[in-house]
N, C-alpha and C positions, 0 to 999 in steps of 0.2 A: 320185758322194760321193768328198772327199778323203778317202784312207788309209782307216780302219776307220770302220766307222759309230757313229762319237762323237756326241755332243748337238752340242755347239761348233762342228764341222766341218761338220754338216748344217743346223745355224742360219747357220752363215757362207754356205752353198751358197745359202740360201733369201735370206738379206738379197744376194748378188750376185746373182740370179737379179733379183728385186725393183728392185734399182738401176737397172742395165742395161734394164732393161723401162719404167722410169719414165721415164729420162732419154735413152731413145732412141740408147743408145750404140753398138749394135752391130746391124749390118742384115744379113741375109744376104747373100753373096757379097763382104763387108768381107774385106778382107788387114789382118792386124793383126801389127805387131810388136813383140814384148814382149823390153823389155831385161831380162837376166837376171844379175844379178852373183852368184847362190851362196849368197843369202841366204836367210834363211827367207821374208822377205813377197816376194820376188820368184818364187822357186820355187812359192808359192801360187798367186800370181797364173797363174803358168803353167799350174799342175795347173788350175784353174778353168777357164781359156780351155779348155787343149785338150780337158776333160770335154766340153765344148759346141760346141766348133767342130764336129763333124761335123753335129747337129742344129740348129745356126743357119746350118749352111753357110758358115762361118769358113775362111778361109785364113791360117795360125800360120805367122810367122818367128821365128826367135828370134837376139837380139843380144847378145853379149858381149865387152868389150873389158877384156883385161888392161891393165893399167898397168904393172903388175910394182912397184906401191910397197909391196905387204904380203908378209909372208911367206907369207902364206895365198893369194897370187893364181893361182901355178901348179894349186893344188889346187884351186879354185876355178872356173879354166878347166875342168880337167878333169872335175868334175863337171857342167857346165853341158852 
């Protein structure tokens, strides 16, 4: 589960699993490239996938592109 065992995080975990299974979005031995900007939404997606990768047989890769357009771009790149 993401972060602490808070109710919203637990609910997100369950919703994510249900949607992935319902729509057959991921299959064993899939390779998934996750685009991560460093913002909360892409980091949350990465954490959800990383927690599930071993049990689902997924291979994860992370992609980040620093366009250098924002003052925070270098900090985001370091974080990712």
